[in-house]
N, C-alpha and C positions, 0 to 999 in steps of 0.2 A: 525699480517703481513701487514695488509691493513691499517694499521697506517703508518706503518714504511713507503711503500710505498709511502705513499702520504707526510711525511713528507721529503723521497729523494726528489720527482717531488716540492717539493715546494721549496729546497734549492735549485734543477737545477734552477728552472725559476728564485730565488734572483741572484744567480751567474751569471748566461745569464744577466740580467740586470743590475747588474755591471759591468759587460763586455762592456756592449753596451754604459753606460753612462762615463767608463772611454774611452773606445773609441775615444767616441764623443771629451771628455776633451783634451785625448792627440793631435787628429787632429787638436784643436783650438789653442792649445799652439805651437805646432811644425810646421805647414804651414806660420804662420806668419817669422818663424826664418827661415825656408829652401826657404821660397821666397824670404826674403831683402839677402839671402848669395846668392841665385841663380841670383838674376840681379843682385851684383855686377859683377860679373864676365859674365853679357851677354851684348849685345849690348844697350846701352838708349833706342836707338829707338824702338823696339822691346819689350821694357820692357812698356816703354807710350803706342805702341799703342795695347796690351793686348793681344801679342801672345806668353808673357813667363808667364805660370803660375805656374808651380813648376820647372821643371830641367832649367839650364841654356842654351840660345839662341843666336847662334852664340858669340862664346867663346872669350873675351877679358881680357887682364889686365892692359889696358889703364888707367882706375880709380883709380888701388893700385898703377900703376905706378907714377900719380899725388899726390897719396896721400903721398908716400913715399918720395917725393920728397920735399914736402910743409915743411917749418922749423918751421911754429907754429905748426902744427900738431905736430912735434917732441918736442918740447917745452914742449906744453901742458902735451904729453904725461910724460915727465921727470917732471913735475911739479907734476902730479898727483899721480904717484909713491912714490915722497918725502911726497908729505901728505897722502898718505897711508900709509908709513909704519910710519912715526912720529907722525902722531895721531894713527893710530891702538894702536901701544906703549903706548902711552900716556891710551887710554882708559882702555886698558886691563889692567895696572898698577895698575889706580886710582878704576877702578873695583873688581882689588881683595883686592885693603885696604881697600874699602868699603862696602865688602861683606862676608869678614870673621870677624871683629868682629861683626857686627850684624850675625851672623851664632851662636855666641857664647852665651849661656842662661846667663853666668856669667857678661856680660855686663849693668851696670847702664845706665835706660833710653832706650833701645835698641828699646823698641817699640815707644816712644816720637820721636827717632832720624826716625826712618823708617815713622811714619806719616811723617813729613817733605820732605821724600822723596819721599813718594807717593804721595803728594800735588803737587809735581811737573811736575808730570804726567798730571794734569789736569787744572793746572792754569799755566800761565807763564806770562811774563815780558810785553810780546809785541813785535812789532818788531822794532814800535822807541825806545822804552827806552832801548832794545838790543842792537840796532844800539848806542845811547849814551855810555850804557858801554863801550861797544869795543873802541868806540874813545876816550875815555879819559883813557883808559889802554894805547895807544897809539899802538894797534894793529891794524888799518886798514892800508890796503895795504901791510900789511907782511905776511908774514907765518904762523905767528900766531893767524891770527884773522878766518884759515880755517881747525884748530884743538882745540882751546882751547873752544871754545862757545859751541862745542857740546863732550865737554870731556870725559861725560860719560852720560850714557842711561839706568835710572832708570830700566826699563825692564827686561835687560840685567845683570843690580845687583842684581833684584831681580831672576830673574833665576841662577846666579853662585850661593846665599847666601841659595838657595834650595837646590842645587848638594852638599854642604857644609855639610846639615843639612841630609840631607839622604845617603848620600854615604861613607860618611869618620865617622865610629866607633869611639865614642867619647872615649873610652877603647886607642885609638893610641895614641888620643892627650895626655893623662892622665900619660899612660906610657911615653912617651917624656918627659911631666912636672916634671915626679917623674925620672926620669934619671938626670934632672936641665936644662931641654932644654929652652931655653926663648921664647917669643911668636914668636921675628923676624925668628929666628932659625927653631921653628917650620913648620912657615907659608914658607920658604925657601925651607926647607929640605924634607917636610913631605907634606905639604898639596899641593903645589902647584904639584910636581911629583905625586901624587894621583887625579889632576885635570885637567890629561892635556886632556882627553876627553872634556871637557867643553869650557874648555881654547880653544882649535883648534874650537870650534865653533862659539864661541865669536867671534873670532879674523878673521873668514869669515864672519859672521854679522857687524863687525866694518869697515871691512875694504872696503868691498861692497861699504858699507856707503860712505867713505870716494872718493873710486874712483868714484862714482855714481854722488857724490856733486859737484850741479854747484852753489846753492842758493846762497850759503855763498859766492863764488867768485864774483856772478854778483852786491851784496851789499855792499862788504866791498874791494875789489880789482881794484883801479883804473888804475894800469901800468897792460898794454897789456903782459909783459914776466911771470909775476906772475898766469897767466888765468890755467888752470886746462882742461885736454884735451875737460870734460863736455861741459867747459861754447864754447871753440873750436869749437865743435862740434855743440852748437847748434847754433852758428852766423852762420857757413855754413849752419844748415837747413833752418835758417829762415830769412837769408838775399839770399845769393846769391853764390851757389857752383861754381858758373863759373869765380868767381872772382880769384877761385883759378888756374885758366891758367892766368893767371900775363896779359905780351903783348905778350905773343906766336903769332906770324905770323903768323905760320904753320897753324892753326887754322883757320876757319872763324867764324862767330857768331852763325851758326846753328850747328858747331862742338862742339863750346864751349858750348851750352847749353846743346847737350846730351851727352858730358861727364861731364858736371855738375851734371848731374841725376845720373848717374854711380858713381861718388863721393860721391854722399851722401849716398849709398848703402856700397859702401867702409868703411865710415869713423865710420858707426854702429859698422859692423864688427870689423873694428880693435880697437876700444874701449871693444867691448864685449870679445875679445881675452884673456887678462889676467886673469880676473874672470872664465871661462872654464878652465883654463889653471890650473887653480889654485885648485879648487874646487872636482877635483876627488882623490887630498889627503889629504882630509877632510870630503868625505861622509862616512867613517866608522866611525867618531864621532859623526857626523850631528845629524843621528835620535836618536840615544843612548841621546845627550845633548838635545835635543828637547822635548823628552818626559817627561825627570825626570821632567823641568822647567814647562810644561803642565798641568802633570797627579797631579804633588805632589807640586803646588804652595800652 
């Protein structure tokens, strides 16, 4: 009886410690997000003076008005949507076409092929050779520079391959072969419909990666009209957000600087909204897909 009580007390203390640690982590993650959101709706002067620390102070929508009026942000937003849609489609297609054959035990030389895939996770050609390859292929200053160099992620391909091996019974595939189903039809009509959870998870991974990407645009894109949203935001944050005010004579220098500070927070919120909107729709697939890739890798 004492042992049961002692174990129960230990369990309570352990659970309490976990809750304390989880609460600290939660506060550490949520506070910056809440602060940026509140700052985007607050008077910039209150933010700079440290008067706002959690909830909005002196509520204003001026920063969002200027963000929505800025054509560069809208153009960058549409570019990012285009890059994310096209890039994610290419990513998922190539990941499927690579993962399914490598999941088959009857593929000759699959271990050697897998070795070459894994090799790229530890060794790369470097920035300059990669740039020269992209340039010689004529992709500099084009859409393809944003989607082709990162067309497939080896880690995501391994996760999908593991899902095929551990989740889809080989008996299902053998039954399809007996019925005369070709490999292509098997992949299209059986494997893919049964793999929607992992496809949804990897779509989120790839989509968020494309949405947040700015380095490829910084290196390969010279045309300002092709810049993704993140590169536009980078310029705003690094250079001077008050320049978004243009030649508006109704604002003095001080007002422009203050509004520029608010604009910095507003563009961060605007750039984060698409991901926050999409995530709840794939959340139920997220844990299942990640656990399969991590436990049975």
